[in-house]
KOLMI-448717 format. One line per 8 residues: their letters; for each residue x, y, z of C-alpha. Coordinates in Angstrom, 2 decimals. Layout:
# KOLMI-448717
A = X/Y/Z; ...
END
This chain:
# KOLMI-448717
MKIKLEYI = 94.27/67.99/135.39; 94.06/67.68/131.61; 95.06/70.65/129.47; 94.74/71.08/125.71; 97.82/72.34/123.88; 96.84/73.68/120.48; 99.98/73.75/118.30; 99.88/76.31/115.47
WLDGYTPE = 102.30/76.66/112.54; 102.65/77.89/108.96; 102.76/75.39/106.12; 104.95/75.40/103.01; 102.47/76.63/100.43; 103.43/79.57/98.23; 103.16/82.45/97.53; 101.56/82.73/100.98
PNLRSKVK = 101.49/80.02/103.66; 98.38/78.67/105.35; 97.83/78.27/109.06; 97.73/74.72/110.45; 97.00/73.34/113.91; 96.56/70.17/115.94; 95.85/69.43/119.60; 97.85/67.50/122.20
VIDTPHKI = 96.19/66.67/125.52; 98.49/66.50/128.54; 98.18/65.97/132.28; 99.72/68.67/134.44; 99.40/69.40/138.18; 100.00/73.13/137.79; 99.54/76.06/135.50; 101.82/76.20/132.45
TSLDEIPE = 103.94/79.35/132.69; 106.83/78.93/130.26; 107.84/77.47/126.91; 110.17/75.05/128.70; 107.12/73.13/129.88; 105.85/72.60/126.33; 107.27/69.59/124.47; 108.27/69.70/120.83
WNFDGSST = 105.99/67.74/118.54; 106.06/66.47/114.97; 103.73/66.39/111.99; 103.49/64.91/108.51; 105.28/67.45/106.31; 104.32/65.57/103.13; 100.75/66.82/103.66; 101.76/70.47/104.09
QQAEGRLS = 104.24/70.99/101.22; 107.13/70.73/103.68; 108.51/67.22/103.13; 108.42/64.16/100.91; 106.54/61.02/101.91; 109.67/58.90/102.33; 111.05/61.34/104.95; 107.99/63.23/106.11
DCILKPVR = 108.56/64.16/109.76; 108.86/67.87/110.53; 109.35/69.26/114.02; 107.17/71.84/115.79; 109.33/74.03/118.02; 107.24/76.12/120.47; 108.23/79.79/120.36; 105.33/81.67/121.99
LYQNESVY = 102.40/80.89/124.27; 98.95/82.47/124.18; 96.59/81.66/127.01; 93.79/83.12/129.07; 95.18/84.13/132.44; 91.99/82.65/133.90; 92.49/79.37/132.06; 92.33/77.35/135.29
TFPQDKTV = 89.31/79.24/136.62; 87.02/78.32/133.76; 87.18/74.55/133.09; 85.62/74.88/129.65; 88.57/76.98/128.47; 91.60/74.89/129.40; 93.43/75.54/126.13; 96.96/76.88/125.72
FVFCEVMN = 97.74/78.04/122.20; 101.32/77.17/121.24; 102.74/79.11/118.30; 105.58/77.20/116.63; 108.43/77.39/114.17; 108.91/74.48/111.77; 112.26/72.70/112.05; 113.95/69.85/110.23
PDGTPHES = 114.50/66.54/112.11; 118.14/67.54/112.66; 117.07/70.72/114.47; 117.89/73.20/111.70; 115.25/75.67/110.52; 113.01/74.39/107.72; 113.31/76.29/104.44; 109.73/77.55/104.87
NQRHSLGD = 110.60/79.02/108.29; 110.56/82.77/107.57; 110.47/83.66/111.25; 113.96/82.30/111.93; 115.46/84.62/109.29; 114.61/87.64/111.48; 117.38/86.71/113.91; 117.31/87.73/117.56
EDENMWFG = 114.40/89.71/118.94; 114.71/93.50/119.03; 112.17/95.13/121.34; 113.26/98.58/120.19; 111.58/97.89/116.84; 107.86/98.65/117.05; 105.28/97.57/114.50; 101.61/98.27/114.10
FEQEYFIR = 99.77/96.23/111.47; 96.42/97.33/110.04; 94.82/94.09/108.89; 92.02/94.58/106.36; 89.89/91.66/105.18; 86.52/90.72/103.68; 84.05/88.21/105.06; 82.39/85.73/102.69
EGRGQLIL = 79.02/84.12/103.41; 80.72/80.73/103.07; 83.51/78.99/101.19; 83.63/80.44/97.68; 80.38/82.36/98.23; 79.51/86.04/97.97; 81.03/88.74/100.12; 78.82/89.29/103.17
GHNTQLEP = 76.15/91.89/102.36; 76.59/91.66/98.58; 73.57/89.48/97.92; 71.47/92.55/97.13; 71.72/95.84/95.23; 74.17/98.12/97.04; 74.81/101.82/96.94; 78.37/102.82/95.90
QGKYYCGV = 80.93/102.76/98.68; 80.91/105.82/100.88; 78.42/105.10/103.65; 80.00/101.87/104.89; 83.27/103.11/106.41; 82.78/103.00/110.21; 79.12/102.41/109.44; 76.36/101.29/111.79
GKNVVGRK = 72.94/99.71/111.39; 72.00/98.87/107.81; 75.40/100.08/106.55; 77.38/97.30/108.21; 77.37/93.48/108.40; 79.33/90.99/110.49; 79.75/93.01/113.67; 78.98/90.12/116.05
FVEEHLNN = 81.76/88.06/114.50; 84.19/91.00/114.59; 83.55/91.73/118.26; 83.95/88.07/119.21; 87.32/88.05/117.45; 88.37/91.24/119.21; 87.44/89.90/122.64; 89.26/86.61/122.10
CLTLGINI = 92.44/88.41/121.01; 92.37/90.67/124.07; 91.72/87.70/126.36; 94.84/85.97/125.03; 97.02/89.06/125.45; 97.18/90.14/121.82; 97.35/93.93/121.78; 94.52/94.83/119.42
TGTNAEVA = 94.33/98.63/119.53; 91.17/99.11/117.49; 88.75/97.81/114.89; 86.32/99.34/112.40; 84.14/98.64/109.41; 85.99/99.53/106.21; 85.10/101.37/103.00; 83.43/98.40/101.26
MGQWEYQV = 80.40/96.51/102.53; 81.54/93.29/104.19; 85.07/94.62/104.73; 86.64/95.14/108.16; 89.95/96.15/109.71; 91.69/95.69/113.03; 94.97/97.10/114.27; 97.52/95.17/116.31
FSKGKKKA = 100.57/96.80/117.91; 103.62/95.06/119.36; 107.11/95.91/120.55; 109.59/93.52/118.97; 109.94/92.44/115.35; 109.18/88.78/116.06; 106.42/89.40/118.57; 104.67/91.76/116.15
CDDLWMSR = 104.57/89.10/113.44; 103.63/86.32/115.86; 100.75/88.37/117.24; 99.43/89.13/113.76; 99.54/85.48/112.70; 97.87/84.44/115.95; 95.14/87.05/115.47; 94.56/85.66/111.97
YLMERISE = 94.41/82.15/113.40; 91.77/83.13/115.93; 89.74/84.79/113.19; 89.87/81.62/111.10; 88.86/79.44/114.06; 85.94/81.68/115.01; 84.78/81.83/111.38; 84.18/78.06/111.56
NYGYEIEY = 81.35/78.68/114.04; 79.67/81.13/111.67; 80.23/79.21/108.45; 82.16/82.22/107.09; 85.27/82.33/104.91; 87.83/85.04/105.65; 89.00/86.62/102.41; 92.55/88.03/102.45
HPKPLGKS = 92.85/88.60/98.70; 93.88/92.24/98.10; 91.18/92.82/95.48; 88.43/90.19/95.82; 85.85/92.29/93.97; 88.11/92.61/90.93; 88.19/95.60/88.62; 85.39/97.48/90.29
DWNGSGLH = 84.98/100.71/92.20; 85.22/98.86/95.52; 88.35/99.27/97.64; 90.86/96.48/98.00; 92.42/95.26/101.25; 95.86/96.09/102.57; 98.11/95.38/105.51; 99.38/98.90/106.18
TNFSTKKM = 102.53/98.55/108.26; 103.48/101.23/110.79; 107.05/100.99/112.02; 109.66/102.80/114.06; 113.06/102.25/115.61; 114.51/103.83/118.73; 116.52/106.19/116.53; 113.43/107.25/114.58
REVGGEGY = 111.53/107.95/117.81; 114.26/109.58/119.93; 116.87/111.06/117.55; 115.16/111.48/114.21; 115.98/114.51/112.09; 114.76/115.51/108.65; 118.03/114.40/107.07; 117.72/110.92/108.55
FNSIFKAF = 114.12/110.56/107.44; 115.05/111.70/103.93; 117.67/108.94/103.90; 114.92/106.49/104.85; 112.69/107.67/101.99; 115.53/107.41/99.47; 116.45/103.92/100.70; 112.85/102.76/100.40
ELRHDKHI = 112.69/104.22/96.89; 115.87/102.41/95.85; 114.48/99.09/97.12; 110.87/99.57/96.00; 110.88/96.50/93.74; 112.39/94.32/96.47; 109.56/95.28/98.81; 106.87/94.69/96.22
EVYGSDNY = 108.23/91.16/95.65; 107.29/90.16/99.21; 104.31/92.43/99.85; 101.67/89.92/98.81; 100.49/88.13/95.67; 98.13/89.87/93.21; 98.97/93.19/94.84; 99.12/94.78/91.37
MRLTGKHE = 95.32/94.52/91.30; 95.14/96.76/94.37; 98.04/99.19/93.84; 96.56/101.05/90.88; 96.90/104.66/91.99; 93.20/104.69/92.90; 91.24/103.90/96.05; 93.83/105.34/98.45
TQSIEKFS = 96.85/103.64/96.85; 99.91/104.63/94.86; 100.61/102.82/91.59; 102.71/99.68/91.97; 105.04/101.17/89.33; 105.78/104.28/91.38; 107.15/105.19/94.78; 106.23/108.33/96.71
WGVSDRGA = 106.01/109.71/100.22; 104.03/112.56/101.71; 102.72/114.05/104.93; 99.25/112.69/105.74; 99.04/111.38/102.15; 97.04/108.15/101.96; 97.69/108.00/98.24; 101.45/107.71/98.78
SIRIPKTT = 103.61/104.61/99.14; 104.85/105.89/102.51; 102.59/108.09/104.62; 104.34/110.47/107.02; 102.05/111.09/110.00; 101.58/114.77/110.78; 102.92/114.20/114.30; 106.15/112.76/112.87
SIEWKGYL = 106.71/115.62/110.42; 106.55/118.33/113.11; 109.89/117.44/114.73; 110.89/114.58/112.40; 110.65/112.05/115.19; 108.26/109.12/115.28; 106.92/106.41/113.01; 106.10/105.92/109.33
EDRRPASN = 103.36/103.97/107.57; 104.17/101.74/104.61; 100.86/101.51/102.72; 102.04/99.06/100.04; 101.69/95.62/101.73; 98.64/93.61/100.67; 96.23/92.05/103.15; 97.52/88.55/102.34
ANPYQIVQ = 101.22/89.36/102.87; 103.46/87.41/105.24; 104.48/89.80/108.06; 107.84/88.05/108.54; 108.80/88.96/104.98; 107.48/92.52/105.34; 109.51/93.11/108.48; 112.64/91.55/106.98
AIIVTLKL = 112.41/93.87/103.95; 111.94/96.93/106.18; 114.93/95.98/108.35; 117.23/95.62/105.32; 116.08/98.97/103.93; 116.56/100.77/107.25; 120.15/99.48/107.31; 120.63/100.98/103.85
AEKLEETY = 119.20/104.26/105.13; 121.85/104.30/107.86; 124.59/103.92/105.23; 123.09/106.67/103.07; 122.93/109.05/106.02; 126.51/108.22/107.01; 127.74/108.82/103.46; 125.84/112.11/103.18
TKMYSNVD = 127.22/113.28/106.52; 130.81/112.51/105.50; 130.36/114.36/102.21; 129.45/117.58/103.98; 131.31/117.28/107.30; 134.28/119.37/106.07; 132.36/121.72/103.80; 131.74/125.34/104.71
MKNMDIMI = 128.07/125.44/103.73; 127.95/129.25/103.99; 130.68/129.58/101.34; 129.00/126.84/99.31; 125.79/128.91/99.16; 127.81/131.92/98.01; 129.48/129.89/95.25; 126.13/128.51/94.07
EKYKTRSN = 124.69/132.01/93.86; 127.80/133.49/92.21; 128.16/130.88/89.48; 124.45/130.09/89.15; 125.05/126.39/89.77; 122.63/123.97/91.37; 123.04/122.19/94.69; 123.19/118.42/95.09
EELMKEYL = 119.73/118.50/96.64; 118.31/120.30/93.59; 119.99/117.90/91.19; 118.74/114.89/93.16; 115.20/116.29/93.24; 115.29/116.83/89.47; 116.58/113.31/88.92; 113.96/111.67/91.13
NDDDYELS = 111.13/113.60/89.46; 112.34/113.10/85.89; 110.00/110.34/84.72; 110.50/111.19/81.04; 114.28/111.00/80.89; 115.57/108.73/78.13; 118.97/108.04/76.63; 119.13/109.65/73.19
EDLMESKA = 120.79/108.06/70.16; 123.51/110.71/70.32; 124.34/109.75/73.89; 124.30/106.07/73.08; 126.72/106.68/70.18; 129.17/108.49/72.45; 132.75/107.32/72.15; 132.64/106.68/75.87
NVESKEIK = 130.39/103.71/75.20; 133.09/101.40/73.90; 132.76/97.66/73.89; 134.57/95.87/76.68; 136.72/93.88/74.25; 138.41/97.11/73.13; 139.77/97.70/76.61; 142.95/95.68/77.08
FNPNQKY = 144.69/95.25/80.37; 148.35/94.21/80.68; 149.08/92.87/84.17; 152.81/93.35/83.61; 152.58/97.00/82.65; 153.12/99.70/85.26; 150.37/102.34/85.46
END
């Protein structure tokens, strides 16, 4: 029996990669059940920004299978989708292989991506539904009837994802006409990213049948009063869900604030056009968090804030962002949060906090928490000329060190 293996990978284009695919037809007497049954394949990397012409072979290493469990019941659907990493001929990960940098799988890390996107009438054409005079946005969010376009396409995409085992948890029309969103949830940092990329691939493939173009740009309608598109990323670890604590979550917020710029660097190109402080976003220049606040960088769900256990939503990623890079940035920042919490705990482990409160009241001093809050909220603080002229600011050449002198 002949089976189609559709190999899928990410190319080497920047700032965001494109999806690529090609089909291998094989003969097999039985149903394919594991990656071990799928052969590696190669492709011309010089055509995908991943190699030079004189040494162009790149290797496709299968890492996940997506198939209809009824694939052998319906002859017209004998396709197994093979999601791949790109490797060098010597077996090492290709430099464009962001997935490999995530290391071993961790099923205790849960991610829920909210993928927003626009649909264009065709390549380079108008956004669907924008070929006529439209009322301002307001009626289109979760709209029906005349207030929505593209539903047949959206439902076909949803059904195909569910058939292939991708855990789509919901879909809805978004704030702008011609804009939609779906949510995909997965346990495991790699699986979450794989599932999102595969869901994007299916959307692209289905769009071919409609003549549509899927628009992932975060602000395709430019400087207008129409919303942009994001990839809101909900995340949690076992510790966040089962241990939690307000102190730990505060450490997470502070760590994310410290690394705000690092996150923005990998949260999608042209994201500055979307993160303006308007249309349910925080300014790209600022970082904030708040309970149920969709205008914050990090939204704290109400359910999480009750006992300080649960997940958080990072609302900064753009719709075109690479999930592997998003997840990598979040992992690094969560590790920093652990160090901050550990340091904070050690600072106060041997302190009698009752006596500390008495001392603060007696001498009218301020606590570390108050000082930190003042610092974080002090947007207008500047170094004055007097401070800059302080004798403490000496030039390094004036400080001499004698290695033979005893100190």
